[in-house]
N, C-alpha and C positions, 0 to 999 in steps of 0.2 A: 476265827467264825463266831465271836458276837457278833464280828460288823456285819458279816453275812445277814445273821438272825436280825440285826437293826436294818438290813435293806429292803429284808421280807416283809418287818412290821410296818413301816411308810410306805403301808397301798394306795393311802387318797391325802390326795394335796392337801385334808387337812391333817393326817398326821405328820406328813414332813416338817409345816410352819408350823405346827406344836416343836419340835425340831428346836427351832431357829430363834435367835432372841427379836424382838420385839419389832424393831425400830430396820429389821433383814424381811419380815414379815411382807411391811408396807410399800419394799422395793421389791419383791414378790409377787404382790398383790401386782403393782403400776405393771410392770414388765408383761405380764399374765393378759392384762387391760390393754396395754397399747399392742400388743397380737390379737387377740381374740375380737376387741369392740371392730376395726378392718370388716372381719371375716362376715360377721354379722350385716353391718354396711351393706356388704357386696352380695348378700344374700348366699355364701355358698356352704351351706347348711344343712346339705346334705350325706357327707361323709359322717358314718360312726364314728370316727377320732373328735370329729369337733363336735358333737350330743355327749359323747363320753368329756372330752375339757370343759364346755361347757354347765355337763350338771358344778362338775367338783366345786369351778369358777365359782357359782351363782351359790354354791350351799358353804361354804367358806365367806359369802361378800354380805355385807347386812343392808338394809331395806333401801339406801342410796344407790349405792354399785348395781344391787337386780333392777333399779327405774333405767340407771344408764342403759344395762344390756337391753332390757325387752323395747329401750323407746332409740334404740340403735337397727331393727331388725323391721324390716319393714315386713305388712300382716299376712301376704298371701306364703311367706317363706316363712310362718309358725308349720304349715299346713302341711311341707315339705317332713318334720321334727317327730312326730308323735307317731312317728308306726314302727319305732324299737325303746326299747325301756325308759334309755337315760335320754337320746331326744324327750321324750312326753313328758319325766322328768323336771327333766329344762323347758319346757314350756307351759309345764304349769304355774313352774317357781317366776317363768319372766308375764307371764299374764298375771296374777296375784297381784304383780306388781303395775302393770302395764299401764294404768291409768283410762278411765273411761272410752276416751277417741280409740286408743288403738283397740282396743278389746269387740270396740263397734263395727271395726276395719277386720279383724279376726272372726267375728259373725258372718260381715259380710261374703268370704272368701268363703264361708262352713257352707254358705246357701246350697241345695238338692244336693247336699252330700254329707247330712246330718246321721242317716240309720246307717251308710255303710262306715260312717268313721264311730258310729257307736258298737262296729261291729268287730270291730278293731281289739285286738289282748291288749292292745296300750293308749291307746287310741284316743279308748273310750272316757279312758280318766282327763279326758281337756273336755270331751262334753259335762262331765259332773263338775269339773274347774271354771267353767262359764257359768256354769247355774248356781255356781258360790259367788261368784268376783264381776255379774254383770251385775249392775243396779237398774236397768232400763229393761225392767217386766215383759217392754211392751214386743221390743226388739225379740227376749229372747222367746216368746209366744210366737210371732210370727216366722220366725228364723227355726229354733227345734221342736219346741212343740207345738207345733204344725205339721212338722214332717211327720216328729213320732204320731202324733195321730192318724196321719193320712194310711198307718203301715198296722192297721189295726193293731190296740195297745194288746187288750192279755191276749190275740188269739199266734199275734208272729212276737213282739215285741218283747214281750216277758218271759216266749219258749225258747229268747234266743241268751246261750249262756252273759254274756258283757253285754248284751243289747240291756237286760233287768236288773242289772245293776242300776242304771242307770234311772231307772223312775224308784226304785227302791230308795236311792238315793236321796230323790226329792220329798218318798213319804220319808224315813228313817238314816238322815244323813251319819256317815263313818261310822256303825253299827259294824262289830267284828265279825261277827254273824255273815254280812254279806259283803262286808267290803274289807277281804282277806288284806292281815300285815304290810304284803306286798305290791299289793294294789294302796292301798293309804299312805303307805312308804312314796308313792310319785307322786303325792299332789303334799299342801301343807295346811294343815289344819289354821282357822281360822286366831285361835291362840298363838303358834307361832307367829303366828302374819303379826300382831298386836301388840306383841313381846318383843316384835326387829323394828317396828316401827317406832314402839316407846324407845327404847335403848337408841337410835338414833336421833331421837325428837332428842333424845336429854347430855347425847354429842353434840349438835348445834346448836341448844341452847349453852351449853355450859363453852363451848365454841364462841360462839358470840358473846358472852359476860367478859372473855378473857381478854377478846377483842377490843372494849370498850374501859375495861382496865390498861392496855397499851396505848389506847389512845388519850386517855383523859393522862395516863401519867408524861406522852409526847407531851399533851398541851403544858400541862402545868412546869415541865423542863423550859420550853421555847417563854413562858412567861417570865420567871425568875434567871436567866439569863441571853441576857441582848446581846453578845459577845456572838460573829462566825465563830469563835473556834469552843468557848465550851459549848454552843449550840447542838456544832458536828459529836460532841462525845459523847451528847444527850442520847442524841440521836443512834449514835452506833446500840450504844447503852440498852436503848427502846428496843434496837429490829432484835437484840441478840434475846431480851426475855421474850421479844415477842416467837421466834421461834423453837425457844427453851418452854412454849405455850403451847404450843402446835406439837413438837414431840411427843410431852407429857399425855393428851388428850390422844395423840395417834393411840400410842400407848393401852391408852387405855379404853378405846373405840371397839366398835361390833369389827373393824378389819376391812373399813372400807377405804381409802387413800384418801390420803391427806387434800387432793387437787377436788375429790368428789365434793366432801366434807366443804370445802372454801365456795365451790360453785352454791348449793344447798341458804348456804345466808340469806336470811332474807326472803326468802323462796316458798310456796306451798309446803310443808310437812307433813301431805297424807303421804307422802309417797306413791301414788296409783291405785291406791288398794279402795278395796269397797266400800260404803259409806253404809251401804243399810245394813241394817241387824240381819241374818240370816233369818229370823223367823217373820217379821216383814215379809220379803223378798217370798220366800213361801208360802205367804198368805196369801198377798197376791197374784203370784200363776195358780194357784190352787183355787179361788175362791174368784178374784178379780177379771180373772180371763177362763174361768170356767173348767178347769183342767180336772178339778175329785169327781164333779159331776161324770163327765166327762168318761173319767179312769171308772167309774160304782158302773155307769151303763153297759161298759165294753167286763166288765169281767162279772154283772146279769148274765149278759148272753154267753159268756162262755162259764160258769158255774161246775158243770160237768165234771167239767176236762181240767180244767186249773185245780180242782177237790182231788184231782187225780196226777194231778204232772207234780215231779221232783223240782222242775224250775218257776214254773211259770204261779205253783202253793205259795212260797213266799208273800210274794203282791197280796195276792186273795186275801192273805191272813193277815197282813199291815191294814187293808183297806176295811176291812172286817174291823180291825181292834182302833181305827183312825187315825194309825201313823205317829209320830212325835208330834207331843204337845196337843195331840187331837186336831190334827189341820185337818181330814178332810171333814169328823164331824163336824165341823167348826163351820165349814167353809158348803156344807150339804145342810138343807134344814132337814127336823129331825122324820118328817114323815115320807122322806127318798129314803133313809137310810135305812129305815124300819120296814117299809118296803121291801128293800134289797134285804134284808135278815131274813123276811119270813118269804120270798126266793129260791133261798138255798135252803130254808124247812124243808119247803114244799120237793126241788128237786133233791134230795134225802126221803123222803117218805118214797117219792114214787119209782127209786130207786131198789124197795125193800119189800115194792107190792105183788101180790101176785101175779100178775102180768108183768114183770121184768125177771133177766137171766141171773143166773147164781152171779154171775162174773161180774154186774154190772151194781151189785151189791155197795156202797159207797161204806156204810159200818161193818165190810170187811179188808176193805184197802186200806192197803201198809200206810200213804200216805195219807189219806184226805181223815182217815183217826186220828193220826195224828195233829192233822190242822184242825180239827174242828177240836177236839177237845181242849189245845193252848188257848185257839180264838174262844172257846166259853171261858176259860180260865180266865184268860186272862179281858175279857170285856164283856163286865155283868148286862149291859144291855140287850148283848147276843145273846146269852143264855139266858134272859127272860125268853125272848121270842121263841129258837129254838125249845128250850122243854115245851112253854105253851100251842106255840106252832104242827110241834111234831115228835116232842118224844111225850108226851103228855098229853095230846090232840085229843087222844081218842082211848078208851080200857083195848080194845084190840092195838093201838100202836102201841100203848106204851108193851106190851106181851112183847114185841117183835124185838124190840128196843134190848128188854129182860131175856130175851132167848137169844141172843150173838154177842160169845164173848170180847170182840172189841170195842163195841157199844158201850161197856162199863166203864168204859173209859174215857167216855166223853161226854156221860151222864154224871163222872166220878169230879170232870171239870165245869163240870156248869155245877154241883153241889159244892165246887170249893171257890165260886168265884167273892169277890168282895164283898157283895153283895148283902149284907149278914141278916134284913126281912124280908129280901125275896128266899136266900137259900132257907129259910127254918120254915118256907110255906111250899117250898118246893119237896125238902123234906114228909110233912106233914101227907103235902097233897096224895106222895108215892108210898106211904107209908113205911113198915118196918124196913123196906125192902133198900132203902135209903142209906141207911148206915152199911147192912150188911155188905153195901156195892163201895162202900168206902173204909169198907175193914178192909174187902177184900183186895180192891186196886193199893192200897196201903202197906197192903203186904206182900203183895206182889212187887214193889217196886222197891223194896227192903232185903230180899232177895236178893232181887236183882239186883242192890249195890252190894250186897257183900258177895256175892260171886264179883263183881269187876273185882273187890280191893284183894280176892283173894290169888286171885290173878295178877 
């Protein structure tokens, strides 16, 4: 029974390797490598069993092993793997270590297929990975961004469950709210890649130092002992020392084979990973190639629809607050963003006018009220424009806002933003009603939390 339980627990290659001595792990990886690399070279990558084995193999391997696998497969073959969860995971790992030339070939193979791939449940993670690891932002713009732009970003791309994740990944990478754990498990984070490369570099440098010591020892031996018999004995001792050094390094390494380690000596130690920082790459995409302005214009043309939408509302929120590191605001000038904020305020005011139908009221909509509250609370720039251009644009407008229960949440969000000077001025302008709204919303929130605690 115990044996059966152990077999059940060892469900992955990593589990099996951990049960073996260090030297056996190296031999196991070598045997797998001899079997799987020819399969990759021949492009036999469509079967699901290949995806599963390759995923396990790459998961236990280090940077040099992943680089070797990535360079063993032709670029078009990547496109036959990412339609399954295991295949997409393997593809994303290999692309992270494939090197600039290989990644460019994959991009070329993707040309005219970006939107179709972005709609796939698993394959869209590969588009996100390419955005993370391709340093040539000009090529990214020509192949990925231009095709996304041609599909109407706000009206089509952002309304698709998986397509919108590509846009959100650009705006705020790896946020759990937008990229669920099962999606993030299919992609490597920059920290994971950096750690694996540092471990591989340390291994190679240690190996090189050991080799220098062995060579120095051999040279000293040859100088001290002139006759052939003594020389033979020292050579034997030296070879034994060399093998011991390798064994020790193999045990301390990151599961890369000894053959891989020897091949990396004296070579480029970047292991094919991206060189640009994430912030620099995103800034070039949004500012240099104008993706921020395109995104803002697209959102501006679809404000009403996006405010009411469960899918595209997240994109609108991120554009309003500026994305991670305020990349949207940094890429667009202040005038364009203020114009965008004012247009949002106008759309809201139009929806609550006397001419509008009751169903069109954005201050009574479930999704729009929550989006506006969050945006006002998190972005003081937007809170100011919304307050001055809609909430308190006139006494009549203020009365309408105060007469709607759900609008109070948005007002509370405005009065809770980080700009203390503005909040003080807004409270003064609204009078005693401001504190009453804040107290009412806080009491409502406390009651909601207490009910959740009881449940």
